[in-house]
N, C-alpha and C positions, 0 to 999 in steps of 0.2 A: 390836692394833696396824690403822690407816686406812690403808687402802687406794681409790685413786683411778683408774680405767680408761675411758679414751677409746677411742671407736673411732665412726667414718662417717667419715673423712678421706678423702681420693682425687684423683684429676685430673677437672677438671670446664671447661667451657667458660666463655669471659665471657657474663654473663647467667644463669649456670648457678644450681641449687639444690642445698644438700647440708643434713644435721642429721648435726649433735655428738654424742654420748649420753658421761655421764659419768657410770657407776654404784658408786658409793660404798658400801666394806664395811669391816667394824669397827665399832671405837665413835668411829664420829662420831655429832659432840650433832644433835639435831632444831631445835636454835637455829644450828645454824652459817649462815654467810652464805655462798654457792658461785656460783662466778664462771667466767670463760671470760678469759684470756691470750693472746697471743701473740707469736711473733719474728719477725719478718720476717728475710728473709737479712739478714747484715752489719749490722744495726739491733737496738738492746735490745728486752727485752720490752713488750709493755702491755697497759695492759687494754684487754678487749673489750667485756663487761657482767658485771652481777653481780646476785644473787636474794638476799633473804633469804627469811628461814624463810616469813612472812608475804605472799610474793611482791612485796616493793615491788621495781623494776628497777631500774636505773640501763646508760647506756650509750655507749660512747664515741662522741662528734660522727664519725666518721668511719664508724658503719657504723649511725647511727641512720635508721629507715628501713625499713631491708633487713635486719637480723638479729634475731631474736627469742628473748629466753632464759627458759625456762619448769623448772620442779619437780614432783617428782611424790615427795612427802615419804614416802609408803608403801613407796616403792621406793629410795628414799634416790637416786635418781639426777636429773640436772641435764641438758636437753636446750639446744641452741645452734640456732635454723633459720636457713639459710644464705641469702638471697634474693639477686638481682641482683649475682652474683659477678663483683668486677673484678679484673685481674691482680694489684690493689696488697692484697689478700686473701690472696697467697699467703703462707702463713707457716708456724710448728709451732705447731700451737693447745694449750693445757694447761688441763685443769679443774684447780681452787681450791677447795677449803674448809677455812675460817677450823677451828684459829688459822694451821696452818700446811702443811698436809696439800698435795701437789701427783701429780699425774700426769705420766706420762712421755712424754706429747704425743702428737701426732697429725699428720701431712701436709697440709697441705694445698695445692693448686697448678692457680690457674686461669690455665691458656693455651688459644691455639687451636691 
């Protein structure tokens, strides 16, 4: 059974930085694409970024140039470095691994 556990969320001021981690355990495939989604208050869940097993990446336009996704295959861990955070980045952030595994989410609040 695969488990994804996120960490690193919290409260940060606008312009600040945070790094999220997602540790995968269980029978996750080394070829799995991993990614981050978020659900802002009152809105639907949306894709933030994803990374393939060979480290090809893709980002939502709203976070390009500010967020960086990376992974450590030896540790089955994916990271999301978030810089220049804005209030509109406030959301619950979820880790995802193909084909259908989700973490429980971690809250990020960007506020002065």
